[in-house]
RODO-2510 file (C-alpha; in nm, 4 decimals, decimal comma):
residues 313
     n   res          X          Y          Z
     1     m    -0,8356    -5,9439     2,4357
     2     f    -0,6277    -6,2342     2,5656
     3     k    -0,8036    -6,4954     2,7769
     4     f    -0,6036    -6,7111     3,0128
     5     q    -0,6303    -6,8994     3,3378
     6     a    -0,5062    -6,7227     3,6479
     7     k    -0,3300    -7,0158     3,8119
     8     q    -0,0866    -7,2674     3,6656
     9     e     0,0466    -7,5927     3,8013
    10     i     0,4228    -7,6136     3,7529
    11     k     0,5296    -7,9610     3,6419
    12     d     0,8451    -8,1530     3,7264
    13     r     0,9586    -8,1987     3,3649
    14     y     0,9494    -7,9860     3,0501
    15     d     1,0780    -7,9986     2,6951
    16     v     1,2239    -7,6490     2,7251
    17     v     1,2945    -7,4398     3,0350
    18     i     1,3954    -7,0764     2,9917
    19     i     1,5799    -6,9148     3,2815
    20     g     1,5142    -6,5423     3,2650
    21     g     1,1966    -6,3527     3,1824
    22     g     1,3342    -6,0540     2,9950
    23     p     1,2757    -5,9925     2,6230
    24     a     1,5145    -6,2706     2,5128
    25     g     1,3533    -6,5212     2,7486
    26     v     1,0030    -6,4188     2,6447
    27     a     1,0824    -6,4581     2,2739
    28     a     1,2472    -6,7953     2,3428
    29     a     0,9354    -6,9133     2,5254
    30     i     0,7042    -6,7966     2,2461
    31     y     0,9015    -6,9719     1,9728
    32     a     0,9586    -7,2866     2,1773
    33     k     0,5892    -7,3148     2,2576
    34     r     0,4829    -7,2461     1,8994
    35     s     0,7257    -7,5186     1,7893
    36     g     0,5314    -7,7684     1,9981
    37     a     0,7508    -7,7810     2,3076
    38     n     0,6107    -7,8023     2,6594
    39     t     0,7646    -7,4794     2,7876
    40     l     0,8375    -7,3147     3,1231
    41     i     0,9862    -6,9707     3,1815
    42     i     1,1369    -6,8852     3,5221
    43     d     1,2253    -6,5409     3,6559
    44     a     1,3459    -6,4236     3,9943
    45     n     1,1240    -6,1182     3,9640
    46     k     0,8533    -6,0320     3,7088
    47     i     0,8237    -6,1130     3,3405
    48     g     0,9797    -5,8255     3,1473
    49     g     1,3294    -5,8116     3,2951
    50     n     1,5179    -5,4820     3,2830
    51     i     1,2665    -5,3410     3,0365
    52     l     1,0330    -5,2910     3,3352
    53     n     1,2741    -5,0248     3,4640
    54     t     1,2622    -4,8284     3,1388
    55     w     1,0168    -4,5419     3,1547
    56     l     0,9704    -4,5163     2,7782
    57     v     1,0561    -4,7519     2,4890
    58     e     1,0746    -4,5666     2,1577
    59     n     1,2630    -4,8134     1,9360
    60     y     1,0215    -5,1080     1,9354
    61     p     0,8539    -5,1591     1,5963
    62     g     0,4809    -5,0974     1,5942
    63     f     0,4827    -4,8506     1,8841
    64     k     0,5658    -4,4813     1,8619
    65     s     0,6369    -4,5167     2,2319
    66     i     0,5338    -4,7516     2,5115
    67     s     0,6266    -4,7707     2,8794
    68     g     0,8471    -5,0579     2,9910
    69     q     0,5850    -5,1654     3,2427
    70     e     0,3133    -5,1816     2,9774
    71     l     0,5344    -5,3726     2,7342
    72     g     0,6299    -5,6202     3,0075
    73     q     0,2622    -5,6852     3,0794
    74     k     0,1961    -5,7418     2,7096
    75     f     0,4812    -5,9941     2,7059
    76     k     0,3257    -6,1828     2,9966
    77     d    -0,0236    -6,1728     2,8486
    78     q     0,1021    -6,3292     2,5281
    79     l     0,2893    -6,6048     2,7118
    80     l    -0,0242    -6,6951     2,9048
    81     y    -0,2378    -6,6802     2,5918
    82     l    -0,0042    -6,9310     2,4238
    83     g    -0,0079    -7,1634     2,7250
    84     v     0,3503    -7,1128     2,8411
    85     d     0,3943    -7,2018     3,2091
    86     i     0,5334    -6,9111     3,4112
    87     l     0,7210    -6,9246     3,7407
    88     e     0,7718    -6,5676     3,8639
    89     h     0,9344    -6,4379     4,1821
    90     s     1,1238    -6,7655     4,2054
    91     p     1,5039    -6,7341     4,1906
    92     v     1,6939    -7,0314     4,0515
    93     r     1,9077    -7,1590     4,3379
    94     s     2,1237    -7,3869     4,1236
    95     v     2,1305    -7,5502     3,7835
    96     d     2,3120    -7,8604     3,6548
    97     l     2,3399    -7,7883     3,2852
    98     k     2,4591    -8,1310     3,1754
    99     a     2,1837    -8,3058     3,3701
   100     k     1,9331    -8,0327     3,2674
   101     k     1,8266    -8,0016     3,6308
   102     i     1,6982    -7,6720     3,7720
   103     e     1,6544    -7,6101     4,1441
   104     t     1,4415    -7,3213     4,2692
   105     y     1,3879    -7,2727     4,6404
   106     d     1,0773    -7,4904     4,6423
   107     k     1,0885    -7,6932     4,3214
   108     t     1,3141    -7,9340     4,1292
   109     i     1,2562    -7,9299     3,7534
   110     f     1,4094    -8,1381     3,4742
   111     s     1,4152    -8,0387     3,1108
   112     s     1,5263    -8,1780     2,7760
   113     s     1,6818    -7,8422     2,6841
   114     i     1,7538    -7,5101     2,8555
   115     v     1,7737    -7,1516     2,7330
   116     l     1,9838    -6,9188     2,9480
   117     a     1,8496    -6,5628     2,9328
   118     m     1,9321    -6,4203     3,2749
   119     g     2,0317    -6,0838     3,1338
   120     i     2,2493    -5,8255     3,3019
   121     k     2,2544    -5,6153     3,6185
   122     s     2,3644    -5,2580     3,6810
   123     k     2,7280    -5,2002     3,7661
   124     k     2,8209    -5,0165     4,0835
   125     l     3,0530    -4,7210     4,1230
   126     g     3,2446    -4,9020     4,3979
   127     v     3,2932    -4,5892     4,6073
   128     p     3,2499    -4,5270     4,9808
   129     g     2,8871    -4,4733     5,0793
   130     e     2,7329    -4,6467     4,7780
   131     d     2,6212    -4,9619     4,9566
   132     r     2,5264    -4,7743     5,2720
   133     f     2,2930    -4,5369     5,0876
   134     f     2,1536    -4,7750     4,8284
   135     g     1,7779    -4,7320     4,8574
   136     k     1,8373    -4,4248     5,0724
   137     g     1,9210    -4,1849     4,7946
   138     v     2,1255    -4,4057     4,5634
   139     s     1,9299    -4,5757     4,2855
   140     t     1,9760    -4,7597     3,9555
   141     c     1,6081    -4,7368     3,8567
   142     a     1,4668    -4,4105     3,7261
   143     i     1,1080    -4,5240     3,6848
   144     c     1,1100    -4,6655     4,0385
   145     d     1,2535    -4,3678     4,2207
   146     a     1,2513    -4,0487     4,0134
   147     p     0,9021    -3,9449     4,1374
   148     f     1,0419    -3,9310     4,4928
   149     y     1,2674    -3,6420     4,3872
   150     k     1,0048    -3,4039     4,2593
   151     n     1,1394    -3,0483     4,2949
   152     k     1,4610    -3,1796     4,4510
   153     i     1,8247    -3,1810     4,3411
   154     v     1,9681    -3,4999     4,1940
   155     a     2,2678    -3,6244     3,9980
   156     v     2,2950    -3,8897     3,7284
   157     v     2,6239    -4,0698     3,6655
   158     g     2,7023    -4,2099     3,3213
   159     g     2,7333    -4,1249     2,9541
   160     g     2,5700    -4,4096     2,7649
   161     d     2,2185    -4,4603     2,6331
   162     s     2,0765    -4,5535     2,9728
   163     a     2,2201    -4,2505     3,1533
   164     i     2,1030    -4,0039     2,8904
   165     k     1,7607    -4,1557     2,8299
   166     e     1,6820    -4,2046     3,1982
   167     g     1,8227    -3,8584     3,2675
   168     i     1,5567    -3,7098     3,0411
   169     f     1,2897    -3,8783     3,2524
   170     i     1,4494    -3,7857     3,5860
   171     s     1,4887    -3,4210     3,4863
   172     d     1,1120    -3,3946     3,4379
   173     f     1,0710    -3,4444     3,8140
   174     s     1,3746    -3,2740     3,9643
   175     k     1,4267    -2,9055     4,0294
   176     k     1,7908    -2,9470     3,9265
   177     m     1,9762    -3,2388     3,7702
   178     y     2,3506    -3,2794     3,7276
   179     l     2,4851    -3,5221     3,4673
   180     i     2,8276    -3,6467     3,5799
   181     h     3,0410    -3,8204     3,3172
   182     r     3,4056    -3,9218     3,3173
   183     r     3,4571    -3,8024     2,9592
   184     d     3,3536    -3,4991     2,7549
   185     t     3,1834    -3,7071     2,4868
   186     f     2,8885    -3,9476     2,5087
   187     r     2,8163    -4,2970     2,3746
   188     a     2,4410    -4,2412     2,3619
   189     e     2,2148    -4,1796     2,0633
   190     q     2,2627    -3,8229     1,9427
   191     a     1,8882    -3,7569     1,9364
   192     n     1,8649    -3,8245     2,3102
   193     i     2,1779    -3,6212     2,3868
   194     d     2,0287    -3,3249     2,2006
   195     r     1,7017    -3,3704     2,3878
   196     l     1,8708    -3,3653     2,7278
   197     k     2,0716    -3,0558     2,6353
   198     t     1,7494    -2,8619     2,5783
   199     k     1,6507    -2,9045     2,9443
   200     d     1,6935    -2,5806     3,1382
   201     n     1,7327    -2,7582     3,4718
   202     v     2,0183    -2,9880     3,3584
   203     e     2,3863    -2,9106     3,4131
   204     f     2,6688    -3,1258     3,2723
   205     i     2,9727    -3,2017     3,4878
   206     l     3,2198    -3,3620     3,2478
   207     n     3,5653    -3,5205     3,2815
   208     s     3,4684    -3,5992     3,6399
   209     v     3,4011    -3,8978     3,8653
   210     v     3,2208    -3,9535     4,1945
   211     e     3,4709    -4,0374     4,4684
   212     e     3,2400    -4,0630     4,7695
   213     i     2,8719    -4,0507     4,8638
   214     y     2,7910    -3,9019     5,2017
   215     g     2,4975    -3,8139     5,4214
   216     d     2,3192    -3,8916     5,7458
   217     d     2,0172    -4,1204     5,7118
   218     q     1,9829    -4,0189     5,3453
   219     v     2,2184    -3,8990     5,0742
   220     q     2,3171    -3,5361     5,1246
   221     g     2,5946    -3,4998     4,8715
   222     v     2,8845    -3,6442     4,6740
   223     k     3,2514    -3,5670     4,6403
   224     i     3,3507    -3,5237     4,2757
   225     r     3,7035    -3,5312     4,1322
   226     n     3,7857    -3,3559     3,8071
   227     l     4,0078    -3,5932     3,6058
   228     i     4,1932    -3,3078     3,4349
   229     t     4,2643    -3,0747     3,7280
   230     n     4,2417    -3,3454     3,9996
   231     q     4,0401    -3,0981     4,2075
   232     v     3,7848    -3,2487     4,4491
   233     t     3,4622    -3,0591     4,5125
   234     d     3,1447    -3,1176     4,7113
   235     l     2,8108    -3,1345     4,5340
   236     k     2,4994    -3,1092     4,7509
   237     i     2,2231    -3,3368     4,6205
   238     d     1,9202    -3,5251     4,7486
   239     g     1,9603    -3,8315     4,5285
   240     l     2,2061    -4,0098     4,2995
   241     f     2,1174    -4,2278     4,0004
   242     v     2,3887    -4,4578     3,8659
   243     f     2,3881    -4,5760     3,5025
   244     i     2,7455    -4,6794     3,4210
   245     g     2,6916    -5,0062     3,2426
   246     y     2,6065    -5,3643     3,3236
   247     s     2,7534    -5,7022     3,4135
   248     p     2,6044    -6,0415     3,3161
   249     n     2,4086    -6,2576     3,5610
   250     v     2,6164    -6,5729     3,5176
   251     e     2,6793    -6,6728     3,8788
   252     i     2,4690    -6,9921     3,8661
   253     v     2,6414    -7,1239     3,5511
   254     k     3,0038    -7,0283     3,6164
   255     g     3,2308    -7,3298     3,5872
   256     q     2,9768    -7,5137     3,3716
   257     v     2,9592    -7,3143     3,0504
   258     e     3,2206    -7,1396     2,8373
   259     l     3,2520    -6,7682     2,9149
   260     k     3,4393    -6,4787     2,7595
   261     d     3,4702    -6,1597     2,9615
   262     d     3,2039    -6,3167     3,1869
   263     y     2,9539    -6,3404     2,8998
   264     i     2,8282    -6,6763     2,7670
   265     v     2,9826    -6,7976     2,4416
   266     t     2,7533    -6,9592     2,1827
   267     d     2,7744    -7,0853     1,8263
   268     q     2,5681    -6,9516     1,5354
   269     n     2,2668    -7,1515     1,6588
   270     y     2,2961    -6,9893     2,0034
   271     q     2,3990    -7,3213     2,1563
   272     t     2,6643    -7,3120     2,4280
   273     n     2,9493    -7,5614     2,4613
   274     i     2,6993    -7,7920     2,6356
   275     e     2,4676    -7,9775     2,4019
   276     g     2,1048    -7,8790     2,4486
   277     v     2,1873    -7,5623     2,6418
   278     f     2,1322    -7,2350     2,4576
   279     a     2,1823    -6,8688     2,5507
   280     a     2,0326    -6,5470     2,4180
   281     g     2,0142    -6,1754     2,4789
   282     d     2,2336    -5,9494     2,6871
   283     i     2,3972    -6,2402     2,8676
   284     r     2,5528    -6,3699     2,5451
   285     y     2,9031    -6,2661     2,4350
   286     g     2,8865    -6,0353     2,1358
   287     s     2,5182    -5,9562     2,1717
   288     f     2,4067    -5,6111     2,0610
   289     k     2,2411    -5,4996     2,3819
   290     q     1,9149    -5,3698     2,2443
   291     l     1,5565    -5,4861     2,2864
   292     i     1,5087    -5,5775     1,9206
   293     n     1,8240    -5,7895     1,9192
   294     a     1,7330    -5,9725     2,2403
   295     l     1,3994    -6,0694     2,0882
   296     s     1,5669    -6,1977     1,7727
   297     e     1,8259    -6,4035     1,9604
   298     g     1,5619    -6,5417     2,1951
   299     a     1,3407    -6,6473     1,9057
   300     i     1,6229    -6,8430     1,7411
   301     a     1,7410    -6,9971     2,0689
   302     g     1,3878    -7,1011     2,1650
   303     y     1,3207    -7,2513     1,8239
   304     n     1,6466    -7,4480     1,8304
   305     a     1,5904    -7,5610     2,1899
   306     a     1,2455    -7,6925     2,0989
   307     h     1,3782    -7,8880     1,8035
   308     y     1,6644    -8,0257     2,0124
   309     s     1,4109    -8,1513     2,2708
   310     q     1,2221    -8,3489     2,0064
   311     k     1,4913    -8,6161     1,9991
   312     f     1,3826    -8,7197     2,3509
   313     k     1,0211    -8,7837     2,2551
***
């Protein structure tokens, strides 16, 4: 069992600072620390990143299956065991990449090198009612909210891995689940598609999009348009889960680092166009957005960041 101290004192200067506590950031911190660098990892929420919102991880070597919450806790335990400093629930307000200066809301930190691993956030549908009912029937987190819809009627929007995999979990709670997808084919793993199709309480609404979300204090239904017939119909539901892709969290580095399609561009060493600034995981252009890949990229970025920082010692 890991042994670690409960409280850490965050210093003003580090060899390596990792911004983002998802899998890429965690791997970067592990490899930076093991390379001898004084290392800090910062996250606006909890260590684990988006993996915390995944009800079941089944493609991580060594585990037949493990919950995202449990895996996130194991990540944090290992960081603490290694002596990595952790700053959770502390959003980065601004960062000067050339000066290697990071500002949180209550701390100014300097570093010899930085690893950017802020990950991605869920995309929105951009339809009337979405913002109004977010948290009142509209959700992007199955593990957070699916239990609230036990024996109720819900809909899931999307056709990728997240929509299908989270749909399997959601359907275990709901009395009825609709899967709404704009095409008649899916981009998800076939094994998960086949699994969802075996569910008796799941109905597929294909070649269709959500045009509006309506209700009173809570979601009561959605208007759906068929893309082939152009017919608009009402669908009465109690909740709507949206899994239509992601966009990178690059707001704090825009204008400082090279981007392509809003993702951070790196070289083969995962260094950005700014010397001593690296990027890894889902935020990086061309990254294969899977857990195993994020860990690999983070490990290389953390290792290279640690060795870059040695020139300042």
